[in-house]
Short mmCIF file of the C-alpha atoms (twelve columns), coordinates in Angstrom:
data_MODEL
# 
_entry.id   MODEL 
# 
loop_
_atom_site.group_PDB 
_atom_site.id 
_atom_site.type_symbol 
_atom_site.label_atom_id 
_atom_site.label_alt_id 
_atom_site.label_comp_id 
_atom_site.label_asym_id 
_atom_site.label_seq_id 
_atom_site.Cartn_x 
_atom_site.Cartn_y 
_atom_site.Cartn_z 
_atom_site.pdbx_PDB_model_num 
ATOM 1   C CA . UNK A 1   -101.994 10.162 29.411 1 
ATOM 2   C CA . UNK A 2   -101.032 13.587 27.335 1 
ATOM 3   C CA . UNK A 3   -101.206 13.847 23.819 1 
ATOM 4   C CA . UNK A 4   -98.673  16.222 22.127 1 
ATOM 5   C CA . UNK A 5   -99.211  18.121 19.051 1 
ATOM 6   C CA . UNK A 6   -96.604  18.064 16.301 1 
ATOM 7   C CA . UNK A 7   -95.516  21.350 17.677 1 
ATOM 8   C CA . UNK A 8   -95.189  20.774 21.116 1 
ATOM 9   C CA . UNK A 9   -94.088  17.826 20.549 1 
ATOM 10  C CA . UNK A 10  -90.777  19.025 18.108 1 
ATOM 11  C CA . UNK A 11  -90.971  22.330 20.866 1 
ATOM 12  C CA . UNK A 12  -90.156  19.579 23.741 1 
ATOM 13  C CA . UNK A 13  -87.749  17.369 21.903 1 
ATOM 14  C CA . UNK A 14  -86.185  20.621 21.062 1 
ATOM 15  C CA . UNK A 15  -85.447  21.207 24.889 1 
ATOM 16  C CA . UNK A 16  -84.532  17.324 25.520 1 
ATOM 17  C CA . UNK A 17  -81.539  17.732 23.024 1 
ATOM 18  C CA . UNK A 18  -79.209  18.450 25.016 1 
ATOM 19  C CA . UNK A 19  -80.301  16.209 27.671 1 
ATOM 20  C CA . UNK A 20  -80.266  13.236 25.734 1 
ATOM 21  C CA . UNK A 21  -77.402  14.193 24.221 1 
ATOM 22  C CA . UNK A 22  -75.847  13.433 27.608 1 
ATOM 23  C CA . UNK A 23  -77.388  10.273 28.575 1 
ATOM 24  C CA . UNK A 24  -75.294  8.757  25.035 1 
ATOM 25  C CA . UNK A 25  -72.215  10.264 27.116 1 
ATOM 26  C CA . UNK A 26  -73.090  8.942  30.086 1 
ATOM 27  C CA . UNK A 27  -74.419  5.870  28.181 1 
ATOM 28  C CA . UNK A 28  -70.436  5.198  26.766 1 
ATOM 29  C CA . UNK A 29  -69.399  5.849  30.132 1 
ATOM 30  C CA . UNK A 30  -70.916  3.226  31.967 1 
ATOM 31  C CA . UNK A 31  -70.137  0.586  29.125 1 
ATOM 32  C CA . UNK A 32  -66.430  1.650  29.128 1 
ATOM 33  C CA . UNK A 33  -66.553  1.737  33.274 1 
ATOM 34  C CA . UNK A 34  -68.307  -1.613 33.237 1 
ATOM 35  C CA . UNK A 35  -66.287  -3.343 30.777 1 
ATOM 36  C CA . UNK A 36  -62.888  -2.069 32.891 1 
ATOM 37  C CA . UNK A 37  -64.502  -4.096 36.037 1 
ATOM 38  C CA . UNK A 38  -65.054  -7.509 34.090 1 
ATOM 39  C CA . UNK A 39  -62.448  -9.673 34.699 1 
ATOM 40  C CA . UNK A 40  -59.730  -9.708 31.955 1 
ATOM 41  C CA . UNK A 41  -61.565  -6.219 30.791 1 
ATOM 42  C CA . UNK A 42  -58.942  -3.205 30.093 1 
ATOM 43  C CA . UNK A 43  -59.050  -0.627 32.658 1 
ATOM 44  C CA . UNK A 44  -60.556  2.869  32.782 1 
ATOM 45  C CA . UNK A 45  -59.208  6.600  32.756 1 
ATOM 46  C CA . UNK A 46  -62.598  6.818  33.589 1 
ATOM 47  C CA . UNK A 47  -62.110  5.306  37.095 1 
ATOM 48  C CA . UNK A 48  -63.577  1.657  38.998 1 
ATOM 49  C CA . UNK A 49  -66.757  0.748  40.601 1 
ATOM 50  C CA . UNK A 50  -67.613  4.108  42.327 1 
ATOM 51  C CA . UNK A 51  -67.579  6.036  39.246 1 
ATOM 52  C CA . UNK A 52  -69.839  3.605  37.296 1 
ATOM 53  C CA . UNK A 53  -72.284  3.546  40.219 1 
ATOM 54  C CA . UNK A 54  -72.226  7.140  40.293 1 
ATOM 55  C CA . UNK A 55  -72.629  7.121  36.206 1 
ATOM 56  C CA . UNK A 56  -75.573  4.372  36.648 1 
ATOM 57  C CA . UNK A 57  -76.917  6.975  38.886 1 
ATOM 58  C CA . UNK A 58  -77.081  9.765  36.891 1 
ATOM 59  C CA . UNK A 59  -78.595  7.527  33.936 1 
ATOM 60  C CA . UNK A 60  -81.181  6.937  35.720 1 
ATOM 61  C CA . UNK A 61  -81.534  10.130 36.888 1 
ATOM 62  C CA . UNK A 62  -81.738  11.768 33.044 1 
ATOM 63  C CA . UNK A 63  -83.814  8.879  31.988 1 
ATOM 64  C CA . UNK A 64  -86.695  9.731  34.513 1 
ATOM 65  C CA . UNK A 65  -85.548  13.550 33.387 1 
ATOM 66  C CA . UNK A 66  -87.054  12.219 29.845 1 
ATOM 67  C CA . UNK A 67  -90.162  10.438 31.080 1 
ATOM 68  C CA . UNK A 68  -91.407  13.281 33.539 1 
ATOM 69  C CA . UNK A 69  -91.691  14.847 30.217 1 
ATOM 70  C CA . UNK A 70  -94.545  12.920 29.125 1 
ATOM 71  C CA . UNK A 71  -92.291  11.602 26.233 1 
ATOM 72  C CA . UNK A 72  -91.621  7.617  26.380 1 
ATOM 73  C CA . UNK A 73  -88.752  6.440  26.585 1 
ATOM 74  C CA . UNK A 74  -88.502  3.594  24.239 1 
ATOM 75  C CA . UNK A 75  -84.816  2.826  24.222 1 
ATOM 76  C CA . UNK A 76  -81.663  3.585  25.460 1 
ATOM 77  C CA . UNK A 77  -79.133  2.177  22.729 1 
ATOM 78  C CA . UNK A 78  -79.711  3.891  20.774 1 
ATOM 79  C CA . UNK A 79  -82.055  5.861  22.155 1 
ATOM 80  C CA . UNK A 80  -85.391  5.767  20.709 1 
ATOM 81  C CA . UNK A 81  -87.883  8.435  22.570 1 
ATOM 82  C CA . UNK A 82  -91.916  8.272  21.381 1 
ATOM 83  C CA . UNK A 83  -94.532  11.278 21.547 1 
ATOM 84  C CA . UNK A 84  -97.721  9.912  22.158 1 
ATOM 85  C CA . UNK A 85  -100.205 12.231 19.642 1 
ATOM 86  C CA . UNK A 86  -103.373 11.812 17.429 1 
ATOM 87  C CA . UNK A 87  -102.567 12.208 13.582 1 
ATOM 88  C CA . UNK A 88  -106.330 12.198 11.828 1 
ATOM 89  C CA . UNK A 89  -107.951 10.935 14.727 1 
ATOM 90  C CA . UNK A 90  -105.075 7.755  14.829 1 
ATOM 91  C CA . UNK A 91  -103.559 7.520  17.843 1 
ATOM 92  C CA . UNK A 92  -99.639  7.213  16.961 1 
ATOM 93  C CA . UNK A 93  -96.237  7.662  18.650 1 
ATOM 94  C CA . UNK A 94  -94.396  10.848 17.088 1 
ATOM 95  C CA . UNK A 95  -90.488  8.944  17.216 1 
ATOM 96  C CA . UNK A 96  -87.357  10.376 17.430 1 
ATOM 97  C CA . UNK A 97  -84.455  8.299  17.264 1 
ATOM 98  C CA . UNK A 98  -81.185  8.711  18.364 1 
ATOM 99  C CA . UNK A 99  -78.877  10.596 15.401 1 
ATOM 100 C CA . UNK A 100 -82.352  12.674 14.218 1 
ATOM 101 C CA . UNK A 101 -81.761  16.104 14.542 1 
ATOM 102 C CA . UNK A 102 -85.536  17.009 14.404 1 
ATOM 103 C CA . UNK A 103 -89.158  15.292 14.873 1 
ATOM 104 C CA . UNK A 104 -89.917  13.933 11.541 1 
ATOM 105 C CA . UNK A 105 -91.681  10.208 12.442 1 
ATOM 106 C CA . UNK A 106 -94.432  8.940  13.215 1 
ATOM 107 C CA . UNK A 107 -95.744  5.364  13.591 1 
ATOM 108 C CA . UNK A 108 -99.196  3.901  14.404 1 
ATOM 109 C CA . UNK A 109 -99.995  2.559  18.031 1 
ATOM 110 C CA . UNK A 110 -100.397 -1.643 16.470 1 
ATOM 111 C CA . UNK A 111 -97.324  -0.916 14.475 1 
ATOM 112 C CA . UNK A 112 -94.574  0.175  16.147 1 
ATOM 113 C CA . UNK A 113 -91.387  1.099  15.175 1 
ATOM 114 C CA . UNK A 114 -91.054  -1.174 11.558 1 
ATOM 115 C CA . UNK A 115 -94.388  1.073  10.765 1 
ATOM 116 C CA . UNK A 116 -92.106  4.236  11.156 1 
ATOM 117 C CA . UNK A 117 -93.387  6.564  8.211  1 
ATOM 118 C CA . UNK A 118 -92.086  10.506 7.990  1 
ATOM 119 C CA . UNK A 119 -94.761  13.288 9.703  1 
ATOM 120 C CA . UNK A 120 -96.820  14.634 6.367  1 
ATOM 121 C CA . UNK A 121 -95.679  18.571 5.397  1 
# 
């Protein structure tokens, strides 16, 4: 497992943001298409089963691209991306949550998301 510096993780996140934005859009499409296919569901202008399968395939491609950078995709709704790192010799995950514009948080490996703290300035 490669470790990121804070600067490296921030640079990687900056390049990933357009891809992460696309994940949010495709995720919403999958949900809408699935709802439209359910019995009693409201049909959608997005299409039907073939379009849902295509959207699911695209979502899988996008998530794979995120993980190929060395980042860890921890959640899809909301999106949660972690970057393995060390701060002061302690293993941590630099943590980005959907809706945030930059990478400003981390948590120790043993504490998880509930232990999120703001990165030191």
